[in-house]
Structure formats: C-alpha cells, structure tokens
N, C-alpha and C positions, 0 to 999 in steps of 0.2 A: 302710698304707704304715709302715714301721718308720722311726724316727727319722733311722736311719743313711742309709737308702735315700732319705730326703727330703733331706738334706743333699746327698747325692751329685746329685740330680737338680738342685738349685739351682746347684751348682757348674757342672754341663755347661751349663744356661740360661746362667750368667753369661759363660762362656768363648764360647760360641756367639755372644752380643751383643759380646764382644770383638774376635770374629774379624769382624762383619759391620764393627763400625766402623773396623777395620784395612782393609778391603777397599775401602770408601769414600773414605778417607784417602788410600790409596795411587793410587786412581782420580783424586782431585783433583790430585794432585802429577803424574800422567801428562798430564793433560790441560793444566798449567800448563806443563809443559816441552815439548812437544810443538813438532816440530820448526818448523812455520811460524809460530807465535808469536815463538820465538827469533831467527827470521831475517826478520821482517817481512813474510812470505810467507801467516800465517794468512788474509786475506781470499781469497787462491786458494784454500786447502784446503777452508776451510769452504763459499764459494761453488760450490765443483764438487762438495761432498759431499751438498747438499741442505738443505733448510729446518731438519731435525733431524739432528743426529749421531746414527750409528747407526741411523737410518731406513732402512728397505729401499726406498727411492725408486728407480724404474725411471728409467734414463737411455738416451735413445736411443744407440745406438754414434757414434761421431765420423764412420765411414764413411757410415753412411747421410743423417747431417746433409750433409757433403760432399756428398753426391751430389743433394740436394735442390737445395743452393745453385748447382750447375751447371747444372740445369734452370730454377731461377728466375733465373740471370743475365742472359740476354734481355730478361726482363720487367723486372729491376731497371734492366738500362742506358736500357731506353726510359723508366719512371718518370723518372730522373735528368734524360735528355734532354728530356720534356715539362715538368718542374721547373724547368731554366734557361732555357727559351725562355719559358715563363711571368713568370720576372722579368725578363728581359731586356726582354720587351713592356710591362712596368711603369713602366720609368724614366722619370721625368718631365723636361720640357724642360730645367732647368737639373743634369740629371746627379744629381739625388736619387730616393730612393723615399720615398714620403712616410707610408708608415705611422706612426700614433701623432705625427705632426707636429702642431703644432711643440713639443710637450713634449718629444721628442727629435730635435732640430735633426740631429745625425747619426748616432744610433744605428742606423735601419733602413736608412741608405745604407753604413753600414761592415759591416753584417750581409750584405746582399743582395750586396756587393761579394766581402766573404768566399766565400762560399757560393759564389758564380760562378768564384772563382778556384781554389778545392778542388774544384771539379768539372772544370777542366781549361780555363776560359776564359782566352784569353793576356794578361797585363797590358797589352798593347799595344792590347788590343781597346777599340773607342770607349767602349762601356759602362763599362770599368775608368778608362780616362784622364778621362772627365768625372767619375765618382764621386772619383775623386783631386783634379780640379780643385774641385770642390764640398766635400769634407772638408778641403783646404786653405786654404778660406777662414775657417775658425774652429776653435777647439779644442773638443772637446767640454765639455758643460757638467752632465754627472751621470754616476754611475758605468757604468750600463748602455752609455752611448754609448761612455765611455772603453775599457772592456773588450772592445767590439767593434771599436773603432778599431785597438786592439793586435792582434787577432786577425787584420784584414785586413792592417794592415803588415808584420806577422812572416810571413803568408802569402807574401809576394812576394818574401822571402829577397834582397832586396837592401838594401845599407848604407845607400844613401844616404837611406832613410826611419829610420836609426836616432837621428838628432837629432831627429824629429818624434816619433819613439817616447819618446825622453827627456825631451820637454815635456810628454807625455800622462801619462806614468809620475810625475812630478815632481806633477803635479796629482792624480792618483789618491793618491797617497801622504798629499798635504796633505788631503784630503776623510776621512781616516781618523781616527774619533774614538773614542778608549779601546779601538782595537783593532779597530772594527768599521766598515761602510759603511752609508747607509742614503739615502733620498731626501732631496732639500733639505727645510728644516722649512716652507718656503713653497709650493713648489709644483714637482714635477718638470720639468726642460728650463728652470727659470728661472737656474740655476745657483747655486752656494755662497754667497749673498749674506748669508746668516745663519746661526744657529747649525743643526749639521746633526738632521735629524729622527730616528725612531724607528728603529734598526738591525733590518734583516732579510736574513735567509739567502741571499734572491734577488739582492740588491745584492752580499752578500758574494761570492758564488759569480764575480759577472762580476768583481768586484776580481780574485779567484784568477786567472781567465783572466788577466787584464791581467798579474799576477806572473808565469805560465807565459810568456807571450810575452816579457816582459822578459828574463826567463833566457835563453831562446831566441835574445835579439838580442844578449847579451853584456852588460846593462846590471846594474848594481848594485842587490840586492834587500835592503834591513837586515835582520840578526836580529830587532831589537825590533819592526818591524812582522809578520815573520811569528809570531814568538811570542804575541803579542797577538792577532792573528788566530784563532790554534788555540784559545787560551783562550775569545773569544767565540763560536767556533764550537761549541764543547763544550757552552756555555750553551744550544745549540738543542736538545740529545739530551732526548726523552722521558723523563720521569721514572718509574721503577721503583717500586711501593710496597715499604716494606721486607719484607713477608712475601714478595714474589717474588723479591725479592734473597736471601733465606733459603733460597727454596726453590732457585735456581739452585745457590748454593754447597752446599747439601747434596746436592743428587745430580749435582754438578759437570757441570751441564749450560751450552754458552757463552751469554753473552747475545746478544740480537737487539733492538736499540734503533736505532726513528728518530729523524729529525731533524724539525723545526717551523720554520714560519715565522718567528714570533717566539720570543724568549728567553723562558725563566720569570721572567727579571726584568725583562723589557719590558711595554709598555704591550698590554692585553690578552691578558696570558697567554702561555702557550707554545702554548694548542690541541693539534690533534692531530698526530702524525708522517703524513706524506703522502710518497708515491714521489717527486716531483719533488725535494720540500725534505732527503729521506734521500740523495736520489743527488747533491744540492748538497753536502750537508755531508761526504761521503765524499771527495767531489773536490777539496774545499777541502783537507781534512786531508791528505790525500794529494799534493798540490801544494807545499802549505807546508812539510810534514816532507822531501819529495824536496827543495826548495830550500836548507833548512836544512843537509843533508848533514852534514860532521863537524862541524859547528858545536855539534853537541847528542851528549849520550851516548848510550850504548846503554838506559840504563833509561828515557830520556824518550824515544826512539826504539818502545819496546816497548809504553810505557802509551798512546802514541797509535794506534800501529799495532793494539792491541787494540780501540781505539773506532772504528778504520776496518774492523776485522773484524765489529763488532758491527753497525754499520751497513750491511752487504753482506747478514750473516744475515736482517735486518729486510725487505730487499729481495728476498732468495731466500722467505723466507716470505710475502711479500705480493704475489710477481712478478704482473704484466699487462704485455700490450702495447695491451689495448683500452682501458684505463682508467690516470687518475690514481690510484693506490691513495689511499684515504681523501680524494680532491679530484674534485669532478665537471669540472674544465676542466683547462686547460695540458696536454694530451693530448701534442703533439709536442714542447714543452717539456721535457716530463717523458720522452719518449721520447731525446730528443736528451740529456738528462742520464744516461740507462742507456746510451748510446754512449760516454758520455764516463766513467764507471765502468770499462766493459768495456775500452776500451782504454788507461785510465791505469793500470789495473790488470793488465792483461794476460790477463782470463780469457772464457773463450768461452761460458762457463756462469754462470749465476746460479740457484743451486740445482739443480736438476736440467730447467732451461730453457735453450737455446742460445739465447741473448739478441737475436742479431743476425740467425739464421732467422727465429724466430719474430716479430722486430720488422720484418723486411723485408717478410716476407707479409702482413703486418696493412697497413702503408704503401703498398705497391703496391695493394693491393685499393681502399683508400681515395681512391685519386688521383682528380678530379673530370676534367670533359670538357675544361677548357682547361688543363689541366697542375696545377693547384693542390691545396692542401689547405686551403684556407680564407684567411684573410689571409698578408700578405707574410713573416710573421714565421714564421707555421706551416708557410709552403712550405718556407721556408729551414731550419727545423729537420729537416723532413722528409728533404730533400734530403742535408743533413748528415749524418743518420742513416744513410741508403742508402750516402754515401760513406766512411764509418767515417773522417769529416775529423780525429777528434781523434789518430789514431795516425800521421796527415800530421804535425801540429803537432809530435809528439814525435819526430819522426825517421824516419818512412814514406816511401814513396817517392812522389814527386809524381806527380798525375794526368796522367793522356796529353793532349795538345792535343785541344781540343773542335772546332778551326775546320778538321777536315781530313774529306774527303768522298771517297768511292772508290768506283766501280762493280764489282760482283761479277764476278769472272773466271767464274764458273760460267755467267753468265745474259747478260754483255755479251761479243758479238764483240771488241768494242775495249774497252779498258780504261783508265780514265782515272782521273785523280784532280784535286781542285779543295783550294785551302787560302786560308786569310784573312779579312777581314771588311771590310766595305767595299767595298776593292780584293782582287779574287779574283785570285789565280795558278791555272792549269789546264795539265793536261800529260799525254800519254800515257804509260801505264807497262806496256802491252803487247797482245796479242792473246791470245785464248782459245785453247784447246790444241785445237780443233777447226779453228780458221782455219789454225792452224800446221801441222798435217797436211795440210789442202788446198795449202798452198803449200809443202811439205817439199821438193820437187824443185829449185826455183829460189829458195827464201826470197820472204819478201815485200817488195816493191817498192813502196815508197811514192812515190807522185805528189804528193799533197799531203794535208793534213787541214785540216778546215772547222770552224770554231768557231760554236756558237748559242748565243743566251740567249732561252729563250721564243720559238724557232723563228726569232729573226732572225740571220743570221750577223753576226757582230762579226770574224771576222777569218779569214784563211787563210795558211795555213803553208805553203810549198813543200818539196818533197823530192826524192829522185832516185831515179829507176827505172834507174839503172845499177850500183846497190849492193842488198845484202839490207838488210832493216831491222836495226838493231845497238841497238835499246833509246834510239834519238833521242828527246827528249820531245816535239818538236813543239809547245812551249809557247808560252801569252800569256797576257795578264793583262785585267780588264776594272773599272775602277771603277763600283758602282752609284751612281745620283743619289739613290735612294729605297728607304726600307725596303719590304720586302715579302717574299715567298715566290717565287724564280725555278727554272726548269729550266734546267740546263746539259747540252748535248749536244756530241756531234761525229761527224764522218766522215771516214773514212779513204779515199782513193782511191787501189786497188792495182793493178798490172798482176795480170790474169787469171793463174791458176796453169799453165794449159795453153799460155802465150803463150811461144817460145823467148825464149832470154835474148838481150839487146840490145835488145827490142821494148819501146817506150813506151806499150803498148796492145794490145787493148783494156783500160779500165779496169774495176772491179768496185766497188762501194760497200761497205764495213764500217761499220755503225753501232756506237756506244757507247749503251748504257743511260743513260736521264737521269739526272742529279744532283739532287735537290730540296734547295737552298738556302736556307734561311731567314736574311735580311738583317735584323736588327731594329734595327741602328744603322749611320748612316753619319755620319762626321765633317762634317756641311754647317757652311758659315761662319757661321750664326747661332748653333750650340751653343756656340762659344766667346764669342762678344757675351753671349748668356744668364747666364753665370756673373756679370758684373758689371750685370746688368740693375737689380736694386733699387737699385744705387748711383745709377742713371743716372735713377731714375725721380722726376719733381718731384713726385707726387702724394704721396709718402712724405715729404717734407719740410715741408708745412701741413697744417694741421687742417683737416678736410674733412667733409662730410657728405654719403650715399648714399642715393639713393632708388630704388626699381626700380618699374616696373609691376605686376609680381608676382613670388614667389619662392618658391620648394620650402623649407620650414622647416630644412633641413641645409644650405642655400646661401643665404644672406641676402647683399643687394647689397654692404656692408662689404668680403666677401670678395675681391671683385675689384680692391682697391686694399689688400690687407696684405702684397703682397711674397712671397706664399708661393705654389707652384706645387700643393702639397696642397689648395688652399680653392679655390673657386669659388661665382661668382653663377650662378644657373639658373633660368630663369624657370618659372612653372606652364605644365603642359601644352595647357590651353585658352586661352591668352594669345595673339592672334593679331598683336600690334604689341610685341614686347618691347622695352623702352624703361630703360635704364639712366641715372641723372642723379647727375652728382656735382658737390656746391657747395663752393667751397673758401672758407677763412676771407681770402686776399687772394689778387691776380691772380698767375701765375706768367709768365714769357715761355717760348713754347715754338714748335718748328717742325716738330715731327713727333709724331705719336700711332701708339702700337703697340696692337693688340689680339693677346689670347690665347686661344684658343676653352676653352670647357670640358672637351673632350678634352684629357687632360694628359699620356697616354700613349698610344702605340701599342695596348696592351692596351685601350682604351676608343674606339678609333677606330669611328665609325659608331653608338654607343652613344646619344649625344645628337643633336640636329638637328645639320646642318652649315651655319654660317651663310655665304652665299656675298656678301652684300653689307647694307650699312650705310650709314647716314646720320647726319652728326655735325652738332650744331647747338652753336655758340661763343657764349656770352653772350647767349644769344636773340637772335641775329644774322647771323651769317655761317655758313652751310650749305654743308655737302661731302659728296657720296656717293662711296663708293669699293668696289671687288671686293676681298675677302678673296684671301688665297693660297689656291693651287689646293689643295697639302696643309694639312688641316687642323690638324696637329700643327706647321706652320711656324707664328711669329709675322708676322701681317699689319702691315705700316708704311704710314702715309699720310704724305708728306712736304707740309705745308701751301704753297699758292703764296707765302705770306710768314708773317714772324713772327707771333705773335699773343700779346696779353695776354689769360690766359685765367682766369676766373674761375667760369665756370658750364659745363661741359659735357654733353650731352646725347646719347647714344648709342642710335638706333634700330636695329632688325634688320628690315630688307626684304626679302630672300630666303635661304630656307633649305631644305635637303634633309632629309627626315625621318629619324630615327635608328630602330633596328631596337631598339632596348632600351627607350626613354623618350622617344618619339615625339610633338613639341611643345614638348620641354624643349631650352633653347638656353641659352649666356651664356658668360661670359669667366672664366679663371682669373685673368689680371690684366689691369688696363690701366695703360698707362702713357703719361705726356707727357713728351718728352725735348727738348733742344736741343743745338745742336753747342757744345763747348766753346770753339769760336775766338772 
C-alpha cells in the first residue's frame, strides 16, 4: 500500500471513531433529557418498560390482565373476608391484638384495626371501638407503633382524632436522630428512655407513613425533618463499584440501585439490598419529596426522583411475588411494600410484571384453613395488599361496608337483607321474579313476615292483605348476647295467587334463603370493665412470687400476674390437679377474685381445656369453690362472703373439659384480686 493510501485509511478510521463517540454522546444527552426524568415520572416510565431499557420484554396486554382480575375478584373477595374474620376472632379481652407484645404495646393493635377499617369494617363495630379504647389508654412507645397508629386514626377520616394524631406525630418527630429513626437503644417497646439506637430503613419507613398520615390530616410537617430523612435514606442505597458506574455512563444505561436495611455508615455495614428495603426506600423518598412540594427547587426534585427511578428499576430487575428478593423472610411485609410502591407511584407494572394481579394470585393461593397467612402481622399485610390500601390512604374511594348481608335474588324466593354488628337490623327487600310473576294478577298480598335466628322465631311483623306489596320493609332487629355464627331466615305468608281480591286466604308460605352471619364481637358489659382491669388488680401493686404444679415452657406461672392478656400460665398436659400458687410480700385487702382463662380470644376457643370449677385457698386457711363463667372468654368473678386480708393464694383446677388442640393443658391469662373503692 502506498503512503498516501495509508494516510487516507487512517483518516477514515479516525473519522469513524469520532462518529461513534458523537453518537454515544447524543444517546447520553437523550437519556438525560427524557420526559419522564424532567417531570418526575421516570419511575413510571422505566418500571413499565422492563428491567433493561430497550430490551424486548414481552408484556401481557392490559386487556388480558383486566380479564384475569375480573375472574379472580370473587376469590380475592373471599380471601379478604376470611382474613378479616380471622383478625376479628383474634382480638383479646382488653381490645388489643397480642402479636409481638409486650415489645410493641400499641403496634399490632393499631395495624389490625387499620386493616379492618380499610377492609370496610365500620368505625362503630365493637372491635374498632374496643381498639380505640385500648389505644387511647397509652401513647405509642416506639416508631412502628406510632406509624401504625397514625395509619389507623387517619383511616377513620374523623377530625376528632386529629389532636391525638398531633400528640403522636410530635412524639415521632422528637425521636428523629440526625435525620433517622431506630429502635430504642435498650429494648424495643420500652420507649425512648436513652439515646436512640442504630437507625434502620424499616423503622424509617414507618416514620414516613406517619408523615404521610400527618399530611392527610392537615398537620404541619417541617421541611428540615423531611430533607434530613431523604439524606439518611439515600445512605441506605447499595454502592456501585467505580467500574460499574463508568460502564453505565459509557453506554448510557439507567441505574438500578437497591436499598439496604443498614446504611453504609451504620453498624454492621450496608449488607445486601433486599426487596422489602428497596420498596421501603422508594416509598420514603416519594412520601418526603411529595410532602416538600414547592419548598424545594426543580433540580432537587429531579435528583431525588432519579434515585426513586433507580430503586424501581432494581425492583423490576429482581421482581418476585413468591419471595422477598435477597431475603429469606418477611414475605408479606415485602408484598405490602410492593403495594405501597405501586399505588404511591401510580404504576400498574413493575418491569414487565403486573404486580397486583401476580401478587393477588399468589396471596390467595397461600391462605390457610382458618383464614390466616401466618401470624397476625402477616395476615394484616396480606389483606392490605389485596385491598390496595395505600391508594385509599392517598385519596381513593373508601371500602364498602362489610357488615351487610343480602340473600341472592336468583336463589331466594323472599329476598332479605341484614346489617349491623352485635345488634342486627333485618328487613325484606323484595320477592324473586318467579314469585312476582305468580302473583302478577292481584299483586303480593302479605299477611305477615316471621323472622328466625337459628330456627327460633324472634319476631312477627304484621302486614295487610287489603293491598299489594309495595316494598314495605317488614323489618326488625335482634341483639346477640354471645359471639358465634348464626343463621337468619324469614318466612312471608301471602294470600294465594288464585284467591279473589278481598280475601284473607288461603295463605301460602314464601321462604327466604338463610343468611349466615358471623358475630365475633358483642359489646358485653365486662368488656368495658376490662380496659381498666390492670389498674384495679391489687396483685400488680406488691412484689410477689408465683409457683405452679407444672407449666409449659412458653407459659410460666408469672405470666398469670403480669397484667397482659397476650401472656398466660398453662399447665403440663399430664397434670391431673393443676394448681397456681401466689405468695405476696405483704397482706392486701380484697373482696373478690377474677380469673381469666388461658383462652384469650375467640380464635382460641376450645383449643385449651375449658376450666369449669376451681378451689380457692386463702392464707392456707379459708377455702372456697366456685363455678367458672359458662363463656370461656368471659372473666369469672367470685365475690368472697367477707373481705379478706390475703398474703397467699392457691388456685386448684377441679373440673375441666378437654381441649381439641392441646388436651390436658389449662391455665389463666390473668388472676386479679380486687376490692370496692367505697
């Protein structure tokens, strides 16, 4: 090759390289200026394009997914109903839910009550009223409980709870340490008595939910707290190597960055990014950025939105509904986090996955026989996902009331409806098309309607055969005395269709298909008393020692005198004469004893032995026998014939019915000595 030809080839090669460099530069500029980033919608654009921009990811058409959801809706509704019934049945005597108690006095109760309200349980329902009483007794002592309690109060949409929300929010802000939140240094549940502990993104997430609810209630949220929280949240992002950063910049690829439980500057290092913590990080940044609004400039908004986008891309690349990515646990906590990301950001897909459809299908399939998905928290998270609860927090439509039951017009000749909780109102809504056609000539002439509960007649409502039925309700109401599942039916007696006008008979019977109504809660008188039971218990006011004839390891005798419904003493299954002994450090004056059986919630009914009769021995001298309350859930009170000065108390179980889950095991959640204040 000649010298001039060689020079021409070199020039062409250099020109080609320059062209490639120019094209790469233009690609980077286009990526940096894409509309989604400039307007804060990058997460939605990226999340719905797939894990890799430009990848030919196959995405199901929205029409097919919607058709799937229509088919799934009945099973989703059933799963929600069963989950709600499960949580209702687990409420303890004092109105609380006991999971992770005593570490979180208010946390599980607030979470359960929030889930129930989001699922359509009325604020007047006894379960909600009792939860409100329990939560009103003490302020929350740590971040999780505060966040959950804010969610619950805000879900009620009642301004009368705003002062309480302000108290909790002030406390929550006071716990912020250098922009972050953590467990207490000493022990979760003991309150902020010392220097806060090591921050983590999970605690920060529930602080952010408190901020979200504070805004919804119209409370002031300081800009400084929001900016500090954003800064500390970004410290929990995984760190990319310099090589990885260069590669992304070189090829113009968008970043996909997950979030970790601990920050890179915290104790134990950053660890691996996980699905649950990335969902938390994205949610925190979005909540805080949205709360700042116009208090920050466009450049700041764009920078933070880019980090939100990066987190959503990580979720897209690692998406799963069957496991928490990079973590073997906390599955339903993670799925509730995915629900929060999807609804806060307004995205139906994360990557090429329709997150709600896929998650709902998995969750419905994993529900257990008694309506739960594990412990109380996991069941709440599962139902909140299915209800898409976050969208309602941010302005969606409220759930329809749950305490309404209606007979099917197609299968019930007489259509009826019932509504309420504890006290049920029931009424006639009409007759089936077949019955109406049979009586088309003269109309339906109703002589009377009879109402039944479990085949026992409770009321008769008189009608008139002189005129045709015109949607008269023929209603009545009934107050249930005990929890249980009941069958409500009705019978309408109408003039036969071939009887001439003016005749009172003959009468024919038109039956309503029965309504099955679960009554988990009735507001019994003792339930109100239970709220202050701890304050009345003389055993909690003096040092004492407990002993028992036997005890299951998780249920030692001291649990029967700790003032908590979530703990209990339970004897060994082979103990033929279970006895609990309490030795006080000094005499106390008492005129009654209250015993509460190991069954602390309707969910546990029949699982332990049901104690029927006990013997009491006071000070090794005075002996009394008494029969326990018929309802195992109700506290059993025995009033002494006279007031006693008591220093030693022995309680021996004399008679009991075997339990189906743990036969032979019996005991007490609480033993109380009380006296009149007169």
